[in-house]
DSSP file (Angstrom, degrees, kcal/mol; ACC not computed):
  #  RESIDUE AA STRUCTURE BP1 BP2  ACC     N-H-->O    O-->H-N    N-H-->O    O-->H-N    TCO  KAPPA ALPHA  PHI   PSI    X-CA   Y-CA   Z-CA
    1    1 A M              0   0    0      0, 0.0    27,-0.0     0, 0.0     0, 0.0   0.000 360.0 360.0 360.0 113.7   72.9  -21.8  -45.5
    2    2 A K        -     0   0    0     44,-0.1    44,-0.2     1,-0.0    43,-0.1  -0.856 360.0-124.3-102.3 125.1   72.2  -23.9  -48.6
    3    3 A P        -     0   0    0      0, 0.0     3,-0.2     0, 0.0    -1,-0.0  -0.284  11.8-133.6 -62.9 150.9   70.5  -22.2  -51.6
    4    4 A Q  S    S+     0   0    0      1,-0.3     2,-0.4     0, 0.0    20,-0.0   0.929  89.8  12.2 -70.9 -45.3   67.3  -23.7  -52.8
    5    5 A K        -     0   0    0      2,-0.0     2,-0.4    -3,-0.0    -1,-0.3  -0.998  66.8-175.2-137.6 132.6   68.3  -23.6  -56.4
    6    6 A V        -     0   0    0     -2,-0.4     2,-0.5    -3,-0.2    18,-0.2  -0.991  10.7-154.2-128.0 134.7   71.7  -22.9  -57.9
    7    7 A F  E     -A   23   0A   0     16,-2.3    16,-2.7    -2,-0.4     2,-0.5  -0.943   6.8-163.5-109.7 127.4   72.5  -22.6  -61.7
    8    8 A Y  E     -A   22   0A   0     -2,-0.5    14,-0.2    14,-0.2    -2,-0.0  -0.944  14.7-139.1-108.6 123.1   76.0  -23.4  -62.9
    9    9 A S        -     0   0    0     12,-2.8     3,-0.1    -2,-0.5     0, 0.0  -0.320  30.2 -95.8 -70.7 161.1   76.9  -22.2  -66.3
   10   10 A D        -     0   0    0      1,-0.1    11,-0.2    10,-0.1    -1,-0.1  -0.516  52.9 -97.1 -67.5 147.9   78.9  -24.3  -68.7
   11   11 A P        -     0   0    0      0, 0.0     2,-0.3     0, 0.0     9,-0.2  -0.380  40.2-166.7 -66.4 147.7   82.6  -23.4  -68.4
   12   12 A Y  E     -B   19   0A   0      7,-2.3     7,-3.8    -3,-0.1     2,-0.3  -0.963  10.8-144.5-133.9 153.7   84.1  -21.1  -71.0
   13   13 A E  E     -B   18   0A   0     -2,-0.3     2,-0.2     5,-0.2     5,-0.2  -0.823  22.4-177.4-128.8 154.0   87.8  -20.4  -71.6
   14   14 A T        -     0   0    0      3,-2.5     5,-0.0    -2,-0.3    58,-0.0  -0.633  58.1 -83.6-121.7-171.1   90.5  -18.0  -72.6
   15   15 A N  S    S+     0   0    0     -2,-0.2     3,-0.1     1,-0.2    57,-0.0   0.839 126.5  25.8 -64.9 -31.6   94.1  -18.8  -73.0
   16   16 A D  S    S+     0   0    0      1,-0.1    56,-2.2    55,-0.1     2,-0.3   0.737 120.2  36.9-105.3 -28.0   94.9  -18.6  -69.3
   17   17 A Y  E     - C   0  71A   0     54,-0.2    -3,-2.5    55,-0.1     2,-0.4  -0.866  55.5-139.6-132.1 158.0   91.6  -19.3  -67.4
   18   18 A I  E     -BC  13  70A   0     52,-2.6    52,-2.1    -2,-0.3     2,-0.3  -0.962  33.9-164.9-107.7 134.4   88.5  -21.4  -67.4
   19   19 A Y  E     +BC  12  69A   0     -7,-3.8    -7,-2.3    -2,-0.4     2,-0.3  -0.831  17.2 165.2-120.3 156.6   85.4  -19.3  -66.3
   20   20 A R  E     - C   0  68A   0     48,-1.9    48,-2.7    -2,-0.3     2,-0.4  -0.950  22.7-139.7-159.5 154.8   81.9  -20.0  -65.1
   21   21 A H  E     - C   0  67A   0     -2,-0.3   -12,-2.8   -11,-0.2     2,-0.4  -0.914  10.8-155.8-117.1 151.1   79.2  -18.1  -63.5
   22   22 A V  E     -AC   8  66A   0     44,-2.7    44,-3.4    -2,-0.4     2,-0.6  -0.989   4.7-152.1-126.9 129.1   76.9  -19.4  -60.8
   23   23 A I  E     -AC   7  65A   0    -16,-2.7   -16,-2.3    -2,-0.4    42,-0.2  -0.904  15.5-174.0-106.3 122.5   73.5  -17.9  -60.1
   24   24 A I        -     0   0    0     40,-2.7   -18,-0.1    -2,-0.6     5,-0.1  -0.706  40.8 -76.9-107.7 162.2   72.2  -18.2  -56.5
   25   25 A P    >>  -     0   0    0      0, 0.0     3,-1.7     0, 0.0     4,-0.6  -0.312  38.0-127.2 -58.4 139.5   68.7  -17.3  -55.2
   26   26 A K  H >> S+     0   0    0      1,-0.3     3,-0.8     2,-0.2     4,-0.5   0.802 108.1  65.3 -59.2 -28.8   68.3  -13.6  -54.9
   27   27 A S  H 34 S+     0   0    0      1,-0.2     3,-0.4     2,-0.2    -1,-0.3   0.754  95.7  58.2 -66.3 -22.7   67.2  -14.1  -51.3
   28   28 A T  H X4 S+     0   0    0     -3,-1.7     3,-1.5     1,-0.2     4,-0.3   0.750  87.7  76.0 -76.4 -25.1   70.6  -15.4  -50.4
   29   29 A V  H X< S+     0   0    0     -3,-0.8     3,-1.8    -4,-0.6    -1,-0.2   0.823  81.6  67.8 -59.2 -34.3   72.3  -12.2  -51.5
   30   30 A Q  T 3< S+     0   0    0     -4,-0.5    -1,-0.3    -3,-0.4    -2,-0.1   0.799 101.6  47.7 -57.9 -29.4   71.3  -10.3  -48.4
   31   31 A S  T <  S+     0   0    0     -3,-1.5    -1,-0.3    -4,-0.2    -2,-0.2   0.474  89.2 106.5 -92.6  -2.0   73.6  -12.5  -46.3
   32   32 A L  S <  S-     0   0    0     -3,-1.8     2,-0.1    -4,-0.3    31,-0.0  -0.549  72.0-121.2 -78.4 139.8   76.6  -12.2  -48.6
   33   33 A P        -     0   0    0      0, 0.0     2,-1.4     0, 0.0    -1,-0.1  -0.395  27.5-109.6 -70.7 159.1   79.5  -10.0  -47.4
   34   34 A E  S    S+     0   0    0     -2,-0.1     2,-0.3     2,-0.0    24,-0.1  -0.321  93.1  69.7 -85.6  52.6   80.5   -7.0  -49.7
   35   35 A K  S    S-     0   0    0     -2,-1.4     2,-0.1    22,-0.0    22,-0.1  -0.940  97.1 -70.4-154.8 170.8   83.7   -8.7  -50.7
   36   36 A L        -     0   0    0     -2,-0.3     2,-0.4    20,-0.1    20,-0.1  -0.478  54.4-122.1 -67.7 143.3   85.0  -11.6  -52.8
   37   37 A L        -     0   0    0     -2,-0.1    18,-0.7     4,-0.0     2,-0.1  -0.695  16.0-138.4 -90.6 137.7   84.3  -14.9  -51.2
   38   38 A N     >  -     0   0    0     -2,-0.4     4,-2.3    16,-0.1     3,-0.4  -0.407  37.5 -93.8 -83.1 173.1   87.0  -17.3  -50.3
   39   39 A E  H  > S+     0   0    0      1,-0.3     4,-2.3     2,-0.2     5,-0.2   0.884 124.9  51.0 -59.5 -41.9   86.5  -21.0  -51.0
   40   40 A S  H  > S+     0   0    0      1,-0.2     4,-1.6     2,-0.2    -1,-0.3   0.860 110.6  51.1 -65.6 -32.6   85.2  -21.8  -47.5
   41   41 A E  H  > S+     0   0    0     -3,-0.4     4,-0.8     2,-0.2    -2,-0.2   0.929 112.7  42.8 -70.3 -45.5   82.7  -19.0  -47.7
   42   42 A W  H  <>S+     0   0    0     -4,-2.3     5,-1.6     1,-0.2     3,-0.4   0.844 113.3  52.8 -73.4 -28.7   81.3  -20.0  -51.1
   43   43 A R  H ><5S+     0   0    0     -4,-2.3     3,-1.9    -5,-0.3    -1,-0.2   0.862 102.0  60.0 -68.1 -34.1   81.2  -23.7  -50.1
   44   44 A A  H 3<5S+     0   0    0     -4,-1.6    -1,-0.2     1,-0.3    -2,-0.2   0.747  97.0  61.1 -63.9 -22.6   79.2  -22.7  -46.9
   45   45 A L  T 3<5S-     0   0    0     -4,-0.8    -1,-0.3    -3,-0.4    -2,-0.2   0.556 126.0-104.6 -77.1  -7.9   76.6  -21.3  -49.3
   46   46 A G  T < 5 +     0   0    0     -3,-1.9     2,-0.2     1,-0.3    -3,-0.2   0.532  68.8 152.4  96.4   7.7   76.2  -24.9  -50.7
   47   47 A L      < -     0   0    0     -5,-1.6     2,-0.5     1,-0.0    -1,-0.3  -0.510  29.4-156.7 -74.8 140.4   78.1  -24.3  -53.9
   48   48 A E        +     0   0    0     -2,-0.2     2,-0.3     0, 0.0    -1,-0.0  -0.935  31.0 135.1-125.4 108.3   79.8  -27.4  -55.3
   49   49 A M        -     0   0    0     -2,-0.5     3,-0.1     4,-0.1     4,-0.0  -0.951  55.1 -89.0-143.1 161.7   82.7  -27.1  -57.7
   50   50 A S    >   -     0   0    0     -2,-0.3     3,-1.0     1,-0.1    -1,-0.0  -0.187  58.5 -78.6 -67.4 165.6   86.1  -28.8  -58.0
   51   51 A V  T 3  S+     0   0    0      1,-0.2    -1,-0.1    19,-0.0     3,-0.1  -0.327 109.6  46.2 -63.6 144.4   89.2  -27.4  -56.1
   52   52 A G  T 3  S+     0   0    0      1,-0.4    19,-0.4    -3,-0.1     2,-0.2   0.244  72.4 128.2 109.1 -12.1   90.9  -24.4  -57.7
   53   53 A W    <   -     0   0    0     -3,-1.0     2,-0.4    17,-0.1    -1,-0.4  -0.567  38.1-164.6 -77.7 139.4   87.9  -22.1  -58.5
   54   54 A E  E     -D   69   0A   0     15,-2.8    15,-2.0    -2,-0.2     2,-0.9  -0.982  25.5-126.2-125.6 139.1   88.2  -18.6  -57.2
   55   55 A H  E     +D   68   0A   0    -18,-0.7    13,-0.2    -2,-0.4     3,-0.1  -0.734  40.9 169.6 -76.5 108.9   85.4  -16.0  -56.9
   56   56 A Y  E     +     0   0A   0     11,-1.6     2,-0.3    -2,-0.9    -1,-0.2   0.565  48.3  28.6-109.2 -10.2   87.2  -13.2  -58.8
   57   57 A M  E     -D   67   0A   0     10,-0.9    10,-1.0   -22,-0.1     2,-0.6  -0.992  58.4-138.4-155.1 142.6   84.7  -10.5  -59.4
   58   58 A I  E     -D   66   0A   0     -2,-0.3     2,-1.2     8,-0.1     8,-0.1  -0.909  15.4-152.6 -99.9 122.8   81.6   -8.9  -57.9
   59   59 A H    >   -     0   0    0     -2,-0.6     3,-1.3     6,-0.6     6,-0.3  -0.766  12.4-166.4 -94.9  90.3   78.9   -8.1  -60.5
   60   60 A K  G >  S+     0   0    0     -2,-1.2     3,-0.6     1,-0.3    -1,-0.2   0.814  79.7  56.1 -53.8 -41.3   77.3   -5.2  -58.7
   61   61 A P  G 3  S+     0   0    0      0, 0.0     2,-0.3     0, 0.0    -1,-0.3   0.851 124.6  23.4 -62.8 -30.0   74.1   -4.9  -60.8
   62   62 A E  G X   +     0   0    0     -3,-1.3     3,-2.2     3,-0.1    -3,-0.2  -0.690  67.2 174.0-135.9  81.0   73.3   -8.6  -60.2
   63   63 A R  T <  S+     0   0    0     -3,-0.6    -1,-0.1    -2,-0.3    -3,-0.1   0.645  76.1  70.6 -67.3 -13.3   75.0   -9.7  -56.9
   64   64 A H  T 3  S+     0   0    0     -5,-0.1   -40,-2.7    -3,-0.1     2,-0.7   0.527  84.2  80.6 -79.7  -4.3   73.2  -13.1  -57.2
   65   65 A V  E <  S-C   23   0A   0     -3,-2.2    -6,-0.6    -6,-0.3     2,-0.5  -0.908  70.8-162.7-102.2 110.8   75.5  -13.9  -60.2
   66   66 A L  E     -CD  22  58A   0    -44,-3.4   -44,-2.7    -2,-0.7     2,-0.5  -0.814   6.7-146.3 -98.0 131.6   78.8  -15.1  -58.8
   67   67 A L  E     -CD  21  57A   0    -10,-1.0   -11,-1.6    -2,-0.5   -10,-0.9  -0.860  20.5-179.3-104.5 125.2   81.8  -15.0  -61.2
   68   68 A F  E     -CD  20  55A   0    -48,-2.7   -48,-1.9    -2,-0.5     2,-0.3  -0.864   8.0-175.7-122.9 154.2   84.4  -17.7  -60.9
   69   69 A R  E     -CD  19  54A   0    -15,-2.0   -15,-2.8    -2,-0.3     2,-0.3  -0.971   6.5-163.3-144.4 160.5   87.7  -18.5  -62.7
   70   70 A K  E     -C   18   0A   0    -52,-2.1   -52,-2.6    -2,-0.3   -17,-0.1  -0.989  29.1-111.1-145.6 132.8   90.3  -21.3  -62.5
   71   71 A K  E      C   17   0A   0    -19,-0.4   -54,-0.2    -2,-0.3   -55,-0.1  -0.352 360.0 360.0 -61.4 142.0   93.8  -21.3  -63.9
   72   72 A K              0   0    0    -56,-2.2    -1,-0.2   -57,-0.0   -55,-0.1   0.473 360.0 360.0 -74.1 360.0   94.3  -23.7  -66.8
């Protein structure tokens, strides 16, 4: 299932991680499991990021905003 429009934030950093958020269409949220997505699951949504990104948090108020991080 490929989202129609996906927004990728610019990366932002702390001492240990690089972060970014990805906004997917709200209509896609209905098919998401109620858990963190592994790489094959978020790639199946059509998301394109380099290797090493992990979906690390569910933002319950806005489930269409996926939060990712990557070790520096």
